[in-house]
C-alpha positions as CSV (number, residue, x, y, z in Angstrom):
1,X,-123.0,-102.4,-46.4
2,X,-119.8,-101.7,-48.3
3,X,-116.3,-101.4,-47.1
4,X,-115.0,-97.9,-46.4
5,X,-111.8,-97.1,-48.2
6,X,-110.1,-96.1,-44.9
7,X,-110.3,-99.7,-43.9
8,X,-107.7,-100.6,-46.5
9,X,-104.0,-100.3,-45.7
10,X,-102.7,-96.8,-46.3
11,X,-100.5,-97.7,-49.3
12,X,-103.5,-99.6,-50.9
13,X,-105.9,-96.6,-50.4
14,X,-103.3,-94.2,-51.7
15,X,-102.6,-96.3,-54.8
16,X,-106.4,-96.6,-55.5
17,X,-107.0,-92.9,-55.2
18,X,-104.0,-92.2,-57.5
19,X,-105.3,-94.7,-60.0
20,X,-108.8,-93.2,-59.9
21,X,-107.4,-89.8,-60.8
22,X,-105.8,-91.3,-63.9
23,X,-108.9,-93.2,-64.8
24,X,-110.9,-90.0,-64.8
25,X,-108.3,-88.3,-66.9
26,X,-107.9,-91.0,-69.5
27,X,-111.5,-92.4,-69.7
28,X,-113.4,-89.2,-68.9
29,X,-117.1,-89.7,-69.5
30,X,-116.5,-93.4,-70.4
31,X,-115.7,-94.1,-66.8
32,X,-118.9,-95.3,-65.1
33,X,-117.7,-97.0,-61.9
34,X,-114.8,-98.5,-60.1
35,X,-114.9,-101.0,-57.3
36,X,-112.1,-102.5,-55.2
37,X,-112.6,-106.1,-54.2
38,X,-110.6,-109.2,-53.3
39,X,-108.3,-110.1,-50.4
40,X,-107.4,-106.5,-49.6
41,X,-111.0,-105.7,-48.6
42,X,-111.2,-108.2,-45.8
43,X,-110.1,-107.3,-42.2
44,X,-108.0,-110.4,-41.9
45,X,-106.0,-109.8,-45.1
46,X,-102.4,-111.0,-45.2
47,X,-99.8,-108.8,-43.6
48,X,-97.7,-108.8,-46.7
49,X,-98.9,-106.4,-49.4
50,X,-100.3,-108.1,-52.5
51,X,-102.5,-107.4,-55.5
52,X,-105.2,-104.7,-55.3
53,X,-108.1,-105.9,-57.4
54,X,-110.1,-103.1,-59.0
55,X,-113.0,-103.6,-61.4
56,X,-113.4,-100.6,-63.7
57,X,-116.7,-100.3,-65.6
58,X,-116.3,-98.6,-69.0
59,X,-119.2,-97.2,-71.0
60,X,-117.8,-97.6,-74.5
61,X,-114.7,-98.7,-76.3
62,X,-113.4,-98.5,-79.9
63,X,-113.0,-101.8,-81.7
64,X,-109.2,-101.5,-81.7
65,X,-109.2,-101.0,-78.0
66,X,-110.5,-104.6,-77.6
67,X,-107.6,-106.0,-79.5
68,X,-104.4,-106.2,-77.5
69,X,-102.3,-106.8,-80.6
70,X,-103.3,-103.4,-81.8
71,X,-103.3,-101.1,-78.8
72,X,-100.1,-102.5,-77.3
73,X,-98.2,-100.9,-80.1
74,X,-100.0,-97.5,-79.8
75,X,-98.8,-95.4,-76.9
76,X,-101.6,-92.9,-77.4
77,X,-104.3,-95.5,-77.0
78,X,-106.3,-95.4,-73.7
79,X,-105.6,-99.0,-72.7
80,X,-101.8,-98.5,-73.3
81,X,-101.8,-95.3,-71.3
82,X,-103.7,-97.0,-68.5
83,X,-101.3,-99.9,-68.5
84,X,-98.3,-97.6,-68.1
85,X,-100.1,-95.6,-65.4
86,X,-100.9,-98.8,-63.5
87,X,-97.2,-99.9,-63.6
88,X,-96.0,-96.4,-62.5
89,X,-98.4,-96.2,-59.5
90,X,-97.7,-99.8,-58.5
91,X,-94.0,-99.0,-58.4
92,X,-94.4,-95.7,-56.5
93,X,-96.9,-97.0,-53.9
94,X,-95.4,-100.6,-53.7
95,X,-98.9,-102.0,-54.2
96,X,-99.5,-104.2,-57.3
97,X,-102.6,-102.7,-58.9
98,X,-104.7,-105.4,-60.8
99,X,-107.5,-103.6,-62.7
100,X,-110.0,-105.3,-64.9
101,X,-111.8,-103.2,-67.4
102,X,-115.4,-104.3,-67.9
103,X,-117.8,-103.1,-70.5
104,X,-121.1,-101.8,-69.1
105,X,-123.3,-103.3,-71.9
106,X,-121.9,-106.8,-71.3
107,X,-122.1,-107.0,-67.5
108,X,-125.1,-109.3,-67.7
109,X,-123.1,-111.9,-69.5
110,X,-121.9,-115.1,-67.7
111,X,-118.5,-114.6,-69.2
112,X,-116.3,-111.7,-67.9
113,X,-117.1,-108.7,-70.1
114,X,-113.5,-107.4,-70.6
115,X,-113.4,-104.0,-72.4
116,X,-109.7,-103.8,-73.2
117,X,-107.6,-106.9,-72.6
118,X,-109.3,-110.2,-72.9
119,X,-108.2,-112.6,-70.1
120,X,-109.2,-115.8,-71.7
121,X,-108.4,-117.9,-68.6
122,X,-110.4,-115.7,-66.2
123,X,-113.4,-117.7,-64.8
124,X,-114.2,-116.0,-61.5
125,X,-116.7,-113.5,-62.7
126,X,-119.7,-115.3,-61.1
127,X,-117.9,-115.4,-57.8
128,X,-116.9,-111.8,-58.1
129,X,-120.5,-110.8,-58.7
130,X,-121.5,-112.6,-55.5
131,X,-118.9,-110.7,-53.5
132,X,-120.1,-107.4,-55.0
133,X,-123.8,-108.1,-54.3
134,X,-122.9,-109.1,-50.7
135,X,-121.2,-105.7,-50.1
136,X,-117.7,-107.1,-50.0
137,X,-116.1,-104.3,-52.0
138,X,-115.0,-100.7,-51.7
139,X,-117.0,-98.3,-53.8
140,X,-114.2,-96.1,-55.3
141,X,-116.3,-94.3,-57.9
142,X,-119.8,-94.3,-59.5
143,X,-122.9,-96.3,-58.9
144,X,-122.8,-99.5,-56.7
145,X,-122.7,-103.0,-58.2
146,X,-126.3,-103.9,-57.4
147,X,-127.4,-101.3,-60.0
148,X,-125.3,-102.9,-62.7
149,X,-124.6,-106.6,-62.2
150,X,-127.0,-109.6,-61.8
151,X,-126.7,-112.4,-59.3
152,X,-125.1,-115.6,-60.7
153,X,-126.9,-118.9,-60.7
154,X,-125.5,-121.7,-58.6
155,X,-124.6,-123.5,-61.8
156,X,-122.4,-120.6,-62.9
157,X,-120.7,-120.4,-59.5
158,X,-120.3,-124.2,-59.4
159,X,-118.6,-124.2,-62.8
160,X,-116.3,-121.3,-61.7
161,X,-115.3,-123.4,-58.7
162,X,-114.6,-126.4,-60.9
163,X,-112.3,-124.2,-63.0
164,X,-110.5,-123.0,-59.9
165,X,-109.8,-126.5,-58.9
166,X,-108.5,-127.2,-62.4
167,X,-106.2,-124.2,-62.0
168,X,-104.8,-125.7,-58.8
169,X,-104.4,-129.0,-60.6
170,X,-102.4,-127.2,-63.3
171,X,-100.1,-125.9,-60.5
172,X,-99.6,-129.4,-59.4
173,X,-98.9,-130.5,-63.0
174,X,-96.3,-127.7,-63.3
175,X,-94.5,-128.8,-60.1
176,X,-95.4,-125.6,-58.3
177,X,-95.8,-127.4,-55.0
178,X,-92.2,-126.4,-54.3
179,X,-93.1,-122.7,-54.6
180,X,-94.2,-121.6,-51.1
181,X,-96.7,-118.9,-52.2
182,X,-98.4,-121.2,-54.8
183,X,-98.5,-124.1,-52.3
184,X,-100.1,-121.8,-49.6
185,X,-102.5,-120.4,-52.2
186,X,-103.6,-123.9,-53.1
187,X,-104.1,-124.9,-49.5
188,X,-106.1,-121.9,-48.4
189,X,-108.1,-121.6,-51.7
190,X,-108.8,-125.3,-51.4
191,X,-110.4,-124.6,-48.0
192,X,-112.4,-121.7,-49.6
193,X,-113.7,-124.0,-52.4
194,X,-114.8,-126.6,-49.9
195,X,-116.4,-123.9,-47.7
196,X,-118.3,-122.6,-50.8
197,X,-119.5,-126.1,-51.7
198,X,-120.8,-126.5,-48.2
199,X,-122.4,-123.1,-47.8
200,X,-123.0,-122.0,-51.4
201,X,-121.4,-118.7,-50.4
202,X,-117.9,-117.8,-51.7
203,X,-117.8,-114.6,-49.7
204,X,-115.0,-115.4,-47.3
205,X,-111.3,-114.6,-47.2
206,X,-108.7,-117.2,-47.6
207,X,-107.6,-116.8,-44.0
208,X,-111.1,-117.2,-42.7
209,X,-111.6,-120.2,-45.0
210,X,-108.5,-121.7,-43.4
211,X,-109.9,-121.1,-40.0
212,X,-113.1,-122.8,-41.1
213,X,-110.9,-125.7,-42.4
214,X,-109.3,-126.1,-39.0
215,X,-112.7,-126.7,-37.5
216,X,-114.3,-128.8,-40.3
217,X,-111.5,-130.7,-42.2
218,X,-109.5,-133.7,-41.3
219,X,-106.5,-133.3,-38.9
220,X,-104.1,-133.9,-41.7
221,X,-105.0,-130.5,-43.2
222,X,-104.4,-128.5,-40.0
223,X,-100.6,-128.1,-40.0
224,X,-100.5,-127.2,-43.7
225,X,-103.3,-124.6,-43.2
226,X,-101.4,-123.0,-40.4
227,X,-98.2,-123.0,-42.4
228,X,-100.0,-121.5,-45.4
229,X,-101.2,-118.6,-43.2
230,X,-97.6,-117.9,-42.1
231,X,-96.5,-117.9,-45.8
232,X,-99.2,-115.3,-46.6
233,X,-97.9,-113.1,-43.7
234,X,-94.3,-113.5,-44.7
235,X,-93.5,-115.3,-41.5
236,X,-93.0,-118.9,-42.8
237,X,-90.1,-121.0,-41.7
238,X,-88.2,-123.5,-43.9
239,X,-90.2,-126.2,-42.1
240,X,-93.5,-124.6,-43.2
241,X,-92.3,-124.4,-46.8
242,X,-91.2,-128.1,-46.8
243,X,-94.5,-129.2,-45.2
244,X,-96.6,-127.3,-47.9
245,X,-94.4,-128.8,-50.7
246,X,-95.0,-132.2,-49.4
247,X,-98.8,-131.9,-48.8
248,X,-100.1,-129.6,-51.5
249,X,-100.6,-132.2,-54.3
250,X,-102.6,-134.5,-52.1
251,X,-104.7,-131.6,-50.7
252,X,-105.6,-130.5,-54.2
253,X,-106.6,-134.1,-55.0
254,X,-108.9,-134.1,-52.0
255,X,-110.6,-131.0,-53.2
256,X,-111.1,-132.6,-56.6
257,X,-112.8,-135.6,-54.9
258,X,-115.4,-133.2,-53.5
259,X,-116.0,-131.4,-56.8
260,X,-116.1,-133.5,-60.0
261,X,-115.6,-131.7,-63.3
262,X,-118.7,-129.9,-64.5
263,X,-117.8,-130.1,-68.2
264,X,-115.7,-132.4,-70.5
265,X,-112.0,-131.7,-70.3
266,X,-110.2,-130.7,-73.5
267,X,-107.1,-132.7,-74.3
268,X,-103.8,-131.7,-72.7
269,X,-102.9,-130.6,-69.2
270,X,-105.3,-128.9,-66.7
271,X,-106.2,-125.4,-67.8
272,X,-105.1,-122.2,-66.2
273,X,-107.9,-120.1,-64.7
274,X,-106.4,-117.0,-63.4
């Protein structure tokens, strides 16, 4: 069972409908499907508005449309027009639209099949496919995901989790533990990674993963988890922020202890994986 669009917040639903209209205008017959996924589809989503993730399935693209260096300088190109439209709707509705354009003929690949803008650090495609196939999405347009995407193997998902941990390690490397949102993200996503390793299912919100952590992780995690939830809701105190700054690096290290790297690391700092 999928998520009805009226279960989203009103601004998010309005932004999605506005964007769909523009997708139909710009892509026309090359628009195959559009699915909303991510934190905004869960009933326990944060109170504060955040990104609205939308996967847009595109039938065909021109070679130049796959090269950002070319289409960014061409205001008549479809990806350039959609980029400007996304920004305009995000500003008007005060909801940050975050679309990914995926090429239909490459959906079976283990790597994300980006049609317009390659996001070289994106590693969550196996986890997104699991959410889609579990019905954790809003069907905005076109056929459902189970007609277009294949279930990932556990090896693919395990590798994606490893890269998520590396992403958290990069935040530690950059000193982002002092940024409340990043420290809260690392704490709650750390819970979600550990939950997924335990259950082999990533289909859980960060808030629910935090609730799971309160019941399954050591007591030292409990206060940071609760503080992270308040950051996500925009209700954090200065004490919450200080606690997260003090505990985030150690918590990320604990997650890494449970998930060793699945591949040799290249030289340099931990890699981003956004």
